[in-house]
C-alpha positions in Angstrom: 90.2 57.6 69.7 89.0 57.3 73.2 91.4 58.1 75.9 91.1 58.0 79.8 92.6 60.5 82.0 92.7 60.5 85.9 92.4 64.1 87.4 93.0 64.8 91.0 89.9 65.9 92.9 90.6 69.7 92.9 91.4 69.7 89.2 88.2 67.9 88.4 86.2 70.2 90.6 87.6 73.3 88.6 86.8 71.6 85.3 83.3 70.7 86.4 82.7 74.3 87.5 84.0 75.8 84.1 81.8 73.3 82.1 78.8 74.2 84.4 79.2 77.9 84.2 79.8 78.1 80.5 77.5 75.5 79.2 80.2 73.6 77.4 81.2 70.0 78.1 84.2 68.9 80.0 85.4 67.1 77.0 85.3 70.3 75.1 87.7 72.0 77.7 90.0 69.0 77.7 90.5 69.1 73.9 91.1 72.8 74.0 93.7 72.4 76.8 95.4 69.5 74.9 95.4 71.5 71.5 96.7 74.5 73.1 99.3 72.8 75.1 100.6 70.1 72.8 102.9 72.5 70.8 104.5 73.8 73.9 105.0 70.1 75.1 106.5 69.2 71.7 108.9 72.2 71.8 110.1 71.3 75.2 110.5 67.6 74.9 111.7 67.5 71.4 114.3 70.3 72.1 115.4 68.2 75.2 116.0 65.2 73.0 118.1 67.3 70.5 120.1 68.7 73.3 120.8 65.2 74.7 122.1 64.1 71.2 124.3 67.4 71.0 125.8 66.6 74.3 126.5 63.0 73.3 128.1 64.3 69.9 125.5 62.6 67.9 123.9 66.0 66.3 125.8 68.3 64.1 126.3 71.7 65.3 127.5 75.0 63.7 129.1 77.9 65.5 127.2 81.3 65.5 130.2 82.8 63.8 130.2 80.4 61.0 126.5 80.8 60.4 126.7 84.6 60.3 129.7 84.3 57.8 127.9 81.8 55.6 124.7 83.9 55.6 126.8 87.1 54.9 125.7 88.9 58.2 129.1 90.0 59.3 129.4 92.5 56.4 
């Protein structure tokens, strides 16, 4: 799926230089950056969403003591 991204001048220069020096395309590096960074972004933003639901009382929580007891870790 084609997608457009606007980069600031300095960032585009860095990407151009990297592509030029390595013989790879800018598109290659943009895909790499996205693939490597998407998991981190998902972790952060999805966790923030869960945290907000917890704060609003919309998400079930369990105390550490209860979890340890149920898992038999307090023995």
